[in-house]
N, C-alpha and C positions, 0 to 999 in steps of 0.2 A: 360527296364531293363539295359541298358547301362547307363542311368542316374543315376539309383539306385547304380550302381557300382561306380559312380563318388562319389555320396553323402557318399557311406561307406568309401572311402578314405578320403573325407573332414572332416568326424566324427573324425579322429584321429589328426586333425590340431588344436589342443588347442593354438598353437602359433599363428594362422593366423586369427582365427574365434571367435566371441563372444560366452560366455558360453551357453546362450539361444538356438543359432543356433546348436552349438555341441550336446546339449542335445536332440534336435529335429532329427538331423541327425544321432544319435545313434540308432533310431528305425529302420533304414533302414538296420541295421546288420542282424535281424532275425524278424522282425515285419512289413514286407511288406505285404499288404492286400493277404491273401491265396485264390486258387482257391476253386470253391465249391467242397465238399466231393464226389458228384456224377461223376464229370469230372476226379479227380483225380482217383476215383476207377476204371473208365473205362480204364485209362492210365495204371495202375498198373496191371490190369488183362491182358491186351494186352502184356504186358513186360513178365508178369510171364507165360503166355499161360495156366493159369489155373485160377479157382476161389480163391479168397481170403480166404475163409473158408476152402481149401483144404491144405493150406500151413500155415495158422496162425491161432492158438487158441485164439488170442485177437488181434484186431486191433483198435486202437484209432482214431477216426474221427477227433479230434481236433488236428492240427498241432502244434509240440513242436517248430518248428521253421519255418519261411517262408522268403526266399531271393528273389534275381531278377531272378533267373532261376529255382529254385526249392523249394520244400517245404519239410519238414521232420516229419515223423509220428513214433510213437511207436507202435510196434507189438511184438508178442511172437511166436516162432516157435513150430509147433505141433510136429516136429520130436525129438528136443532136449530139448524143453522148455525154451531155451535161449531168452534173451529179445535183440531185434535187433532195429535199427533205420533205416527206408525206406528213402531215398532222392529220390523223384519222381520229374521228369522234367516237368515243365508247357507246357501246350497246346499250339502250335503255336508259341514257343518262337524262332523259327529261324526267322520267318517273323518278329517279333517284332525287334529282333535285328537288322535284315538287313536295316529295316526302321531308326532306331536310328544312325546306323553307316552311313548311306547314308546323315542324317542330318549334323552329326558331321564332315563328311568329307568335305561336302560343305563348313561349317563353317571355318574349319580349313585352306582350300584352299583360301578362301576368305581373312581372317587374314592375311594369308602369303603373298599374293600378294599385298595388301593394305596397311598393317601397318609395317612399316620398323623395329619398336622396337621389335617386337615379331619374325621377320623372322630368328633370331639366333637360336630360340627355336626349329625350324622345326617341326610345329604343324602337318601338312600332315603326317610326319613320324611316330608321337607319335599315331595319331589316327589309322595308319596302323598296327601299333605294338598293340594297343589296341584290334583291329580287331581280329588278329592272337591269342591273348590270350583268348579272349571271346569265338571265334569258337572253340578252343581247350576244353574248359569248357564245351561245349555241349555234349562231348562224355565222359560217365561216365566210360567207360571202361579203358580210359587213365588214368582218375582221380584215379581208382583202382590200375592201374599199377605204378603210381607215389607213392601212398601211400606204396605201397609193396617195392619199391626202397628205400624210406626212411627208412623203417623198416629194411630192409637188412643192411643198412650202418649205422645204429643208435647204437652209442656205449654207449648211456645213458638210456637204456632201463627201468633201474629201477627209473628214474626219470622223462623222456619225451618219448611219445610214440605216436603212430597213431592208430586209431581203427582197429580192424581186420576185413577184408573184407570177404564176403561170396562170392567166386567167382561163384559159380554155379548160383546164382541168378543176377548177373550183367549183365546189357545189356546198350546199348548207354543213355539209358533214365531212368534207374533204378539201384539204387547202395544201397546194403544192407550190413551195418556193425553192430559189437556188439554195444549195446546202453552204451555209457559212461556217467554216473552221476557225475554232479560237476556243478561249477559256473563260468562265466566269471571273468578274472583277476580283473575286476573293481570292482564285487561284493564279491570278496574274503575278509572274516572279520578275516583273521588271525593276530598274533603278528606281530610286526615290524621285527623281526628275522626270523619269517616264511616267511614273504614276502621278505626279503633280499635273503633268501635261494631259493626261486622260482625264483627270478630276476638273480641269480646267474646260476641256472641251465638252464633257458631259454637263458641265455647270451652264456653259453657254447655249447648249442645246436645249436643256431643261427651262432655262429663262427664256429663249426665244419662243418655246412650245407654248408655255403658259402666258406669258406677258404680251408678247407680240402677235402670235397667232390665234390665242384662246382655243388652241386644240392640242392636246397633249396626251402622251402615254400615262395611263392611269394606274398601272401595276408593274412600275419598273423595279421589282425585286431582283436580286443578283441572279437569280434562275431564267430571267427573260432579258438579260444583258450579256453580250459576248464581246470578248476583246480578241480582234484578229491579229495574225501573226505579223502584220505590217502597221500595228499600232491603231487601228479603228475600231469605233464602238458601234456595235449593231445591236439595235433594240428589236426584239423579236416578240412575238405574241401581241398582237395588237387588238385582241378581242375587247379589251377595256379601255375606253379612253374617256377623258374630260372635256368638256367645253365650256367656255366662259364668254359672257355678253363683252362688248366693248366697255359698258359701265363697271362692271366686275372687275376688269383688267385695269381701269383706271384706279379704282379703289385699291386694289392689292398693290399696284405701283406706287400709290401715294403712302401705302401703310408701310411699304419696304424702304421708302425714303425716310419716313419718320423712325424706323427701326435704326436704320444708319446713323441718322443725326441724335439717336438717343433722346428723341423729343416725346416725353413720356405722355404729356397731354394730348398731343395730336394723335398718338397711339391709340389711346383709349377713345378720342374723338371719333377716328376712323374706324376702330373696331366696332363701336357701337353702331355707326352708320351702316356698316357691312351687314351686322347682325339683322338689323331691321328690315332689309331688303332681300333676305333669304326667302 
């Protein structure tokens, strides 16, 4: 699962990797080999505390998406008739992550000790941060809360949103949200003007999340973004978020201002100041 995450990140680096490799890595966003439906149903019923048939009038065995940590199935609630998305955690994922992170940690320490050129990158620190982020993603109640925080602070609800969460069904290993119909940004076939509008709305939201709120979606690859039929942007998978202090946001805003003004001296000054306070 950890290496799948790394592949997802690399799938966005069209500046660094050849096109055929990028196309292959894109499959890791939502086309990882799914678990058997029998195993998934055992996990689902254990988290619900009831039979699937007592809560859902329809449950699709074929997943609509499958990632490194969980897979997503479409279902219909008996109570309200609402179509929902069920994010169900893979069995034994904690042990798999622990094994991956142990290997990565060893590699990072060896590289740090033996290769002087990579020492400034502090690879052991990078792996430690990755470990904290991945372990946070295993608790879907945190993802539910992160999604709610974004929705509460989001001033662009008519253009950008997160799926509504069904709190009463949410557990550490199960997350149920409204089902959002749409396509990935890469598959969006709108006009040039529509694409520009979407880019502007997405940019405004990202800027507001980072600079104004200091609370932002930290894994917005195309597999975690949906463009709806009415032209809205939906951010899904809130398991990984970033947070910035007020001082960090001030420094970042000042740096962006210097970049816009092409003030090279101030860029160097602010970058140095920010580096000292990490």
